[in-house]
Structure formats: C-alpha cells, structure tokens
N, C-alpha and C positions, 0 to 999 in steps of 0.2 A: 419493566413491562414495557413493551416495545408499542409505538403505536402507528400503525401505517396511514397513508395518505392517498391517495391520488396526486397529481401535480402534473404541468407539465415545464419541461425544463427549455422546452425548444429545439430538443434534436427532433428531423422527421427521419422516418425510414422508410424505403420502399415493401421493404417486406414486410412491419409492420405498421398498426393503427394502435396499437396498447400505449397505455399514459404511462410513466413512468412513476414508478412507487418511491416515494420517499420514505424513512426508516426513521424513528426519533426514540430514542431511550432514556428513559427517565434516568436515574442514579442509582448506582448499584452496578453488579453484575446482569448481562444477557445473556441469555444460549437459548436461541429456535434452532428448528431444522435449517435453518438457510442460512444466520447471523450470530456472530459471536464478537463481543466486545469485551475487551481485553483490556482495563485502566490500568494504566502505568505499564504498559507494554515495552515501552522502550525509556531508555534511561536520560534524565532529563536533559542533561549535558547533549546526549548525539541528537533529541529535539532542538534545541538550540542551533546546534551545529545546520543541519538539514534545513531549519526554517531560514537561517541567515543565508545559507546558499542560495535558496530557492527565491528568496528578494533578491539578491544582488545580480544574481542568474538573471533574472525578468521574465523567464518562461520555466515550464516544465521539464524535469529530465527524467530519463529510467536508465534503469541498467537491469540486466537479465543474471541471476545468479544461479549455477550450476547447483544440484544437491550434495554434488561430489565437491563442489567447494568450499560449501555451505559446511559439511559436516568434516572438512579436509582442516590441516592444521594452519593453512596462513592465516596471519596478523592481519586483522582487517584494513591499517594504516587510513591516513587521513586524507579521501579523496571520495568521488562519489560511488565510486567502483566499493572502495573498503566501507563506507557508510550502507551502502546498501548489502555487503555481506552480512556486515554487523547486525542490520535491520532481519533479516531473514532467520540470521543465528537466535535474538532474542525472542523473534515472534513465535516463530514455525517448530525451531527445535528447542524451544524453553517453555516459553508460555501457552505454547498451543500442542506442545506435545502431550500425542494422547486422545487431544480432539480432531485433527487433523492427520490424514493416512496419506502419509506421502510415499506409501512405500512404490507406485509405481511412476511417481513426478520425476522429471528431469530438471524440473529448477522452476524458480519464482523471477516473476517482472514485476521491479520495486520503480513504483513512481512517487515523484515527489510534486506535487503541486500547491504554489503558492499565488495566492489574489490578496490585495486590501478586503475589509467588510463590505460586504454586500455587493461586489464586482465579481464575474463570472470568471471562469478558470478553461482557457479552449486548451482544449490537449486531442491526441488523435494517435491510439495506440498503432503501430507500426511495429514490426516486430525485429524488420531491418535496422531501425533507428537504436533500437538496443544495445549496449555495449558490454559484455561480459566482465562480469567481476572476477579477478584472479582467475 
C-alpha cells in the first residue's frame, strides 16, 4: 500500500506553486501507475560500495549510462562510472525488464545521494555535470 501526503521540502519554483508529494510505502511490493518499488534491486555489496563512496566524497555524484553501454559487453569496473553501469543493468535490464519500456530511451542518469539521518541533501541536476559511463 502506498500512502501519499503533501509536504514542503522548501523548494520553490517560478512555474509552479504545487506542493511536493511524499510517497511512503508499506512493506511488500508496490506497483502503481507512477511508482515501482523493487525490494533488493541492488546487491548488498554494491549498496555498501555506493554508500561508502558517497559518504567519503561528501557530496552527490551522477553518471549518465547510455543504453548501448548498458546492453554492451563491457565489464562494470570498480569506479563511479562502473557502479552506475551496474545499477542500470541490475535495475532497468534485470529487475524492471518488462515494466519499463526503454526502446526509445537513449540512457539513464544515475545519482548517488548521501546524508546523515535527518539532514537535507542538496543537489541540482545539470546534464553537463554527468560523466558518461563506458
């Protein structure tokens, strides 16, 4: 079951006065028109690497993974670009295969955000900041 509630995250936009909607999911599989939750989508060791790296870096990072690269034979490697490639393969090509139509997609932006409990995470999505994975 998904519960949605309006809340303010402090963000303001010139083009919209709409409040942000927070979705909270009870345990179990969640599938709605706009939201999918995949429990255990990433291997625990990959999650540990991502978390440790983000905490050590002290700021968010992002990589763009083309679908050609994701479907290609290149090994992921032990770097942010390699981890992003692995995330796309595990989530979009394995767990979400059949749920998400990626036929017309060029690629996927993968972001790793980290923060201490109760703290905010500042990030800004700027395509020129993405680094291509493989």
